[in-house]
Phi, psi and omega in degrees: 000137180292145176277350181294142180279344173225149177239135182237129173238125177252120181270140183298342180286342175125009176240162177234148172250120180247122187243127171291130192233058168235060189299327181289341176252019182056032179057033176299144187275088171286168177303319182295317180294318179301317181294316181292321179296315179299316180296320180294318179296315180295324178294321178290324176298324182280351183268113182294345179279350183249117181243345177224141181240134172250128180245129180211180181237151176275146176081212189276340186243153168283301178193126182276009179090197179300147179286095184292332176297317178294316179296317183292335180277351183086005180289339179222144177278146179291320179239178176088195189301323184256010184267203187289332185242111177204171187295341184253020181287159185293332178293318175298321178296319177297324177293334178281342180285118190282334181275176178294143176243122179257121175270120175259092191273102188270346182195207185299136174234105191244129172051255178301327175291326174296316179295322177298318178297315182291345176280350176280163182271329180221138180240124168251140185228144170278164177299340179279349179291143173204157190231143176209142174251104183255016179308315184292332179277323180282332180087030176239130182285143178292146179222002181248016170106359186298321183293340182254321184288320185296317180296327178286334181275322188236359183097148189291329182290315176295320181298320177299317179298315181298312188278332183267358173246335187064018179288156179288145170244120182289165177300318181296319178293321178299321178291320179296325179279342171103003177263353165251131182292314176195160178256130181233155179305143184305318183290344180250010186298307181293324177299317178295321178294320178295320179296319178296319176300319178297320177298317179296320182290344178282351177282166175299123188308312182294324182290329178301315179289316182296320183290319175301318182297316183289325176297310183293313183293321180290325181296332181280357184248160167302154188306312182299319179291325177296319177297318179296321178297315179301314182296319180296315181289328177298314179299318183296314185282315186292340177296338182261002182268122181269161182297322182297321180293319179297317181296318179297319181287328177299318179293323178296320179294318179298318179297320179294319179295329177282347183082021179295000000 
């Protein structure tokens, strides 16, 4: 078994698989793992050969959240420069990755691990995946977006139930509520994530980045402002698109629809 806390595989087609590799600790986020994970994400962002990222966990869990053993021993501060919320945390690093991020949630995603999952753009889950927000039980306030992202994903009433009880949400329930895209067999989870990455990579490279950006930036705005943002960026980008390029891409879309 590798001693590295993260494992990186770069596929020649243009995606990378990044794996949290503390399986005996359920991939709990120690200071060392957070630093290595953030560095790995930033390195992949800087690599022009990587346009899509798949994030998953080794072993039975996706991520058990912050390493409470480390926090409880005093080896790490809960807040401040070395705590859960800082400029170099992995959630911030995922936000810096410009391409799509696919979360392949292979097992439990708890609190900080739940936040790590919600920082991905698309979530595929195995039947063994489950989610819990234990901030209220542990007594640590969320700082990676869980209190805001979950309510926007599943509605405020469901989010209150999840966060104020710390009860588990199964993969199937997560899919029914809409924050997991779909549940796939455990043995096919990475295969499904790789296939999804391939579908994304078949898009126009520049458009893949632009479309993710407009979805994310517009979602953070009131609807009317989001519509105005789309129109402004549409005018800017489409002015540079030539007829020959559209025709070439039209034929590629037709061929894909025919299954060529």
